[in-house]
N, CA, C and O atoms as a Tripos MOL2 file, in Angstrom:
@<TRIPOS>MOLECULE
protein
  136   135    34     0     0
PROTEIN
NO_CHARGES

@<TRIPOS>ATOM
      1 N           0.8380   -1.2030    0.0000 N.3       1 UNK1
      2 CA          0.0000    0.0000    0.0000 C.3       1 UNK1
      3 C           0.8750    1.2540    0.0000 C.2       1 UNK1
      4 O           0.5880    2.2220   -0.7050 O.2       1 UNK1
      5 N           1.9310    1.2260    0.7890 N.am      2 UNK2
      6 CA          2.8280    2.3750    0.8640 C.3       2 UNK2
      7 C           3.5190    2.6130   -0.4730 C.2       2 UNK2
      8 O           3.6620    3.7520   -0.9190 O.2       2 UNK2
      9 N           3.9490    1.5130   -1.1100 N.am      3 UNK3
     10 CA          4.6090    1.6420   -2.4110 C.3       3 UNK3
     11 C           3.6550    2.1770   -3.4560 C.2       3 UNK3
     12 O           4.0440    2.9670   -4.3160 O.2       3 UNK3
     13 N           2.3860    1.7410   -3.3830 N.am      4 UNK4
     14 CA          1.4000    2.2030   -4.3590 C.3       4 UNK4
     15 C           1.1660    3.7050   -4.2130 C.2       4 UNK4
     16 O           1.1020    4.4360   -5.2010 O.2       4 UNK4
     17 N           1.0390    4.1470   -2.9730 N.am      5 UNK5
     18 CA          0.8320    5.5770   -2.7170 C.3       5 UNK5
     19 C           2.0270    6.3790   -3.2230 C.2       5 UNK5
     20 O           1.8600    7.4480   -3.8100 O.2       5 UNK5
     21 N           3.2340    5.8600   -2.9950 N.am      6 UNK6
     22 CA          4.4420    6.5420   -3.4510 C.3       6 UNK6
     23 C           4.4680    6.6610   -4.9620 C.2       6 UNK6
     24 O           4.8860    7.6850   -5.5030 O.2       6 UNK6
     25 N           4.0150    5.5990   -5.6540 N.am      7 UNK7
     26 CA          3.9930    5.6260   -7.1170 C.3       7 UNK7
     27 C           3.0080    6.6550   -7.6360 C.2       7 UNK7
     28 O           3.2970    7.3760   -8.5910 O.2       7 UNK7
     29 N           1.8410    6.7220   -7.0050 N.am      8 UNK8
     30 CA          0.8240    7.6960   -7.4280 C.3       8 UNK8
     31 C           1.3370    9.1150   -7.2020 C.2       8 UNK8
     32 O           1.1580    9.9910   -8.0480 O.2       8 UNK8
     33 N           1.9770    9.3330   -6.0560 N.am      9 UNK9
     34 CA          2.5090   10.6620   -5.7430 C.3       9 UNK9
     35 C           3.5720   11.0570   -6.7540 C.2       9 UNK9
     36 O           3.6340   12.2070   -7.1890 O.2       9 UNK9
     37 N           4.4170   10.0840   -7.1280 N.am     10 UNK10
     38 CA          5.4820   10.3650   -8.0890 C.3      10 UNK10
     39 C           4.8740   10.7060   -9.4490 C.2      10 UNK10
     40 O           5.3570   11.6050  -10.1380 O.2      10 UNK10
     41 N           3.8210    9.9940   -9.8330 N.am     11 UNK11
     42 CA          3.1440   10.2610  -11.1030 C.3      11 UNK11
     43 C           2.5660   11.6680  -11.1020 C.2      11 UNK11
     44 O           2.7400   12.4190  -12.0620 O.2      11 UNK11
     45 N           1.8730   12.0270  -10.0120 N.am     12 UNK12
     46 CA          1.2550   13.3480   -9.9080 C.3      12 UNK12
     47 C           2.3120   14.4480   -9.9400 C.2      12 UNK12
     48 O           2.1400   15.4630  -10.6150 O.2      12 UNK12
     49 N           3.3990   14.2430   -9.2120 N.am     13 UNK13
     50 CA          4.4720   15.2340   -9.1680 C.3      13 UNK13
     51 C           5.0970   15.4070  -10.5500 C.2      13 UNK13
     52 O           5.4230   16.5240  -10.9500 O.2      13 UNK13
     53 N           5.2660   14.2940  -11.2840 N.am     14 UNK14
     54 CA          5.8630   14.3460  -12.6200 C.3      14 UNK14
     55 C           4.9770   15.1410  -13.5690 C.2      14 UNK14
     56 O           5.4670   15.9740  -14.3320 O.2      14 UNK14
     57 N           3.6560   14.8820  -13.5220 N.am     15 UNK15
     58 CA          2.7170   15.6050  -14.3840 C.3      15 UNK15
     59 C           2.7030   17.0860  -14.0050 C.2      15 UNK15
     60 O           2.6290   17.9550  -14.8730 O.2      15 UNK15
     61 N           2.7740   17.3630  -12.7080 N.am     16 UNK16
     62 CA          2.7510   18.7470  -12.2310 C.3      16 UNK16
     63 C           3.9740   19.5090  -12.7330 C.2      16 UNK16
     64 O           3.8610   20.6570  -13.1630 O.2      16 UNK16
     65 N           5.1450   18.8680  -12.6780 N.am     17 UNK17
     66 CA          6.3790   19.5040  -13.1590 C.3      17 UNK17
     67 C           6.2900   19.7740  -14.6550 C.2      17 UNK17
     68 O           6.6800   20.8470  -15.1150 O.2      17 UNK17
     69 N           5.7780   18.8070  -15.4200 N.am     18 UNK18
     70 CA          5.6320   18.9940  -16.8680 C.3      18 UNK18
     71 C           4.6990   20.1570  -17.1560 C.2      18 UNK18
     72 O           4.9660   20.9650  -18.0450 O.2      18 UNK18
     73 N           3.6000   20.2450  -16.4050 N.am     19 UNK19
     74 CA          2.6200   21.3140  -16.5980 C.3      19 UNK19
     75 C           3.2390   22.6750  -16.3050 C.2      19 UNK19
     76 O           3.0320   23.6290  -17.0540 O.2      19 UNK19
     77 N           3.9980   22.7640  -15.2160 N.am     20 UNK20
     78 CA          4.6420   24.0300  -14.8510 C.3      20 UNK20
     79 C           5.6520   24.4450  -15.9140 C.2      20 UNK20
     80 O           5.7260   25.6190  -16.2770 O.2      20 UNK20
     81 N           6.4290   23.4890  -16.4130 N.am     21 UNK21
     82 CA          7.4080   23.7930  -17.4630 C.3      21 UNK21
     83 C           6.7010   24.2960  -18.7120 C.2      21 UNK21
     84 O           7.1610   25.2440  -19.3490 O.2      21 UNK21
     85 N           5.5860   23.6660  -19.0630 N.am     22 UNK22
     86 CA          4.8240   24.0700  -20.2420 C.3      22 UNK22
     87 C           4.3150   25.4960  -20.0790 C.2      22 UNK22
     88 O           4.3980   26.2970  -21.0090 O.2      22 UNK22
     89 N           3.7890   25.8130  -18.9020 N.am     23 UNK23
     90 CA          3.2790   27.1620  -18.6300 C.3      23 UNK23
     91 C           4.4050   28.1880  -18.7240 C.2      23 UNK23
     92 O           4.2200   29.2670  -19.2880 O.2      23 UNK23
     93 N           5.5750   27.8530  -18.1720 N.am     24 UNK24
     94 CA          6.7170   28.7740  -18.2090 C.3      24 UNK24
     95 C           7.1500   29.0230  -19.6510 C.2      24 UNK24
     96 O           7.4310   30.1610  -20.0290 O.2      24 UNK24
     97 N           7.2040   27.9620  -20.4570 N.am     25 UNK25
     98 CA          7.6080   28.1060  -21.8620 C.3      25 UNK25
     99 C           6.6000   28.9620  -22.6200 C.2      25 UNK25
    100 O           6.9850   29.8350  -23.3970 O.2      25 UNK25
    101 N           5.3150   28.7160  -22.3970 N.am     26 UNK26
    102 CA          4.2750   29.4920  -23.0840 C.3      26 UNK26
    103 C           4.3310   30.9530  -22.6520 C.2      26 UNK26
    104 O           4.2290   31.8510  -23.4880 O.2      26 UNK26
    105 N           4.4920   31.1950  -21.3550 N.am     27 UNK27
    106 CA          4.5550   32.5640  -20.8480 C.3      27 UNK27
    107 C           5.7750   33.2840  -21.4020 C.2      27 UNK27
    108 O           5.6910   34.4510  -21.7840 O.2      27 UNK27
    109 N           6.9140   32.5880  -21.4480 N.am     28 UNK28
    110 CA          8.1350   33.1920  -21.9720 C.3      28 UNK28
    111 C           7.9610   33.5450  -23.4470 C.2      28 UNK28
    112 O           8.4010   34.6100  -23.8810 O.2      28 UNK28
    113 N           7.3270   32.6670  -24.2180 N.am     29 UNK29
    114 CA          7.1030   32.9310  -25.6370 C.3      29 UNK29
    115 C           6.1660   34.1050  -25.8400 C.2      29 UNK29
    116 O           6.3720   34.9170  -26.7420 O.2      29 UNK29
    117 N           5.1290   34.2020  -25.0020 N.am     30 UNK30
    118 CA          4.1510   35.2870  -25.1530 C.3      30 UNK30
    119 C           4.7850   36.6370  -24.8310 C.2      30 UNK30
    120 O           4.5170   37.6290  -25.5080 O.2      30 UNK30
    121 N           5.6270   36.6760  -23.7960 N.am     31 UNK31
    122 CA          6.2040   37.9460  -23.3730 C.3      31 UNK31
    123 C           7.5320   38.2440  -24.0510 C.2      31 UNK31
    124 O           8.1330   39.2920  -23.8150 O.2      31 UNK31
    125 N           7.9930   37.3180  -24.8990 N.am     32 UNK32
    126 CA          9.2200   37.5590  -25.6470 C.3      32 UNK32
    127 C          10.4790   37.4100  -24.8180 C.2      32 UNK32
    128 O          11.5450   37.8720  -25.2270 O.2      32 UNK32
    129 N          10.3770   36.7690  -23.6500 N.am     33 UNK33
    130 CA         11.5660   36.5660  -22.8230 C.3      33 UNK33
    131 C          12.3860   35.4220  -23.3950 C.2      33 UNK33
    132 O          13.6160   35.4700  -23.4200 O.2      33 UNK33
    133 N          11.6740   34.3750  -23.8610 N.am     34 UNK34
    134 CA         12.3210   33.1860  -24.4010 C.3      34 UNK34
    135 C          12.7150   33.4350  -25.8240 C.2      34 UNK34
    136 O          13.2800   32.5540  -26.4720 O.2      34 UNK34
@<TRIPOS>BOND
     1     1     2 1
     2     2     3 1
     3     3     4 2
     4     3     5 am
     5     5     6 1
     6     6     7 1
     7     7     8 2
     8     7     9 am
     9     9    10 1
    10    10    11 1
    11    11    12 2
    12    11    13 am
    13    13    14 1
    14    14    15 1
    15    15    16 2
    16    15    17 am
    17    17    18 1
    18    18    19 1
    19    19    20 2
    20    19    21 am
    21    21    22 1
    22    22    23 1
    23    23    24 2
    24    23    25 am
    25    25    26 1
    26    26    27 1
    27    27    28 2
    28    27    29 am
    29    29    30 1
    30    30    31 1
    31    31    32 2
    32    31    33 am
    33    33    34 1
    34    34    35 1
    35    35    36 2
    36    35    37 am
    37    37    38 1
    38    38    39 1
    39    39    40 2
    40    39    41 am
    41    41    42 1
    42    42    43 1
    43    43    44 2
    44    43    45 am
    45    45    46 1
    46    46    47 1
    47    47    48 2
    48    47    49 am
    49    49    50 1
    50    50    51 1
    51    51    52 2
    52    51    53 am
    53    53    54 1
    54    54    55 1
    55    55    56 2
    56    55    57 am
    57    57    58 1
    58    58    59 1
    59    59    60 2
    60    59    61 am
    61    61    62 1
    62    62    63 1
    63    63    64 2
    64    63    65 am
    65    65    66 1
    66    66    67 1
    67    67    68 2
    68    67    69 am
    69    69    70 1
    70    70    71 1
    71    71    72 2
    72    71    73 am
    73    73    74 1
    74    74    75 1
    75    75    76 2
    76    75    77 am
    77    77    78 1
    78    78    79 1
    79    79    80 2
    80    79    81 am
    81    81    82 1
    82    82    83 1
    83    83    84 2
    84    83    85 am
    85    85    86 1
    86    86    87 1
    87    87    88 2
    88    87    89 am
    89    89    90 1
    90    90    91 1
    91    91    92 2
    92    91    93 am
    93    93    94 1
    94    94    95 1
    95    95    96 2
    96    95    97 am
    97    97    98 1
    98    98    99 1
    99    99   100 2
   100    99   101 am
   101   101   102 1
   102   102   103 1
   103   103   104 2
   104   103   105 am
   105   105   106 1
   106   106   107 1
   107   107   108 2
   108   107   109 am
   109   109   110 1
   110   110   111 1
   111   111   112 2
   112   111   113 am
   113   113   114 1
   114   114   115 1
   115   115   116 2
   116   115   117 am
   117   117   118 1
   118   118   119 1
   119   119   120 2
   120   119   121 am
   121   121   122 1
   122   122   123 1
   123   123   124 2
   124   123   125 am
   125   125   126 1
   126   126   127 1
   127   127   128 2
   128   127   129 am
   129   129   130 1
   130   130   131 1
   131   131   132 2
   132   131   133 am
   133   133   134 1
   134   134   135 1
   135   135   136 2
@<TRIPOS>SUBSTRUCTURE
     1 UNK1         2 RESIDUE 1 A UNK
     2 UNK2         6 RESIDUE 1 A UNK
     3 UNK3        10 RESIDUE 1 A UNK
     4 UNK4        14 RESIDUE 1 A UNK
     5 UNK5        18 RESIDUE 1 A UNK
     6 UNK6        22 RESIDUE 1 A UNK
     7 UNK7        26 RESIDUE 1 A UNK
     8 UNK8        30 RESIDUE 1 A UNK
     9 UNK9        34 RESIDUE 1 A UNK
    10 UNK10       38 RESIDUE 1 A UNK
    11 UNK11       42 RESIDUE 1 A UNK
    12 UNK12       46 RESIDUE 1 A UNK
    13 UNK13       50 RESIDUE 1 A UNK
    14 UNK14       54 RESIDUE 1 A UNK
    15 UNK15       58 RESIDUE 1 A UNK
    16 UNK16       62 RESIDUE 1 A UNK
    17 UNK17       66 RESIDUE 1 A UNK
    18 UNK18       70 RESIDUE 1 A UNK
    19 UNK19       74 RESIDUE 1 A UNK
    20 UNK20       78 RESIDUE 1 A UNK
    21 UNK21       82 RESIDUE 1 A UNK
    22 UNK22       86 RESIDUE 1 A UNK
    23 UNK23       90 RESIDUE 1 A UNK
    24 UNK24       94 RESIDUE 1 A UNK
    25 UNK25       98 RESIDUE 1 A UNK
    26 UNK26      102 RESIDUE 1 A UNK
    27 UNK27      106 RESIDUE 1 A UNK
    28 UNK28      110 RESIDUE 1 A UNK
    29 UNK29      114 RESIDUE 1 A UNK
    30 UNK30      118 RESIDUE 1 A UNK
    31 UNK31      122 RESIDUE 1 A UNK
    32 UNK32      126 RESIDUE 1 A UNK
    33 UNK33      130 RESIDUE 1 A UNK
    34 UNK34      134 RESIDUE 1 A UNK
C-alpha cells in the first residue's frame, strides 16, 4: 500500500512539473523573454 501511494505521488508530481514547465515556456514565448 505504501509503495502504491508513493507511485501515485510520483506520477502526480511528474505531471505537475511537466505542466509548470509548459506554462513557463508558453509565458516566456508570449512575453518575448524566451
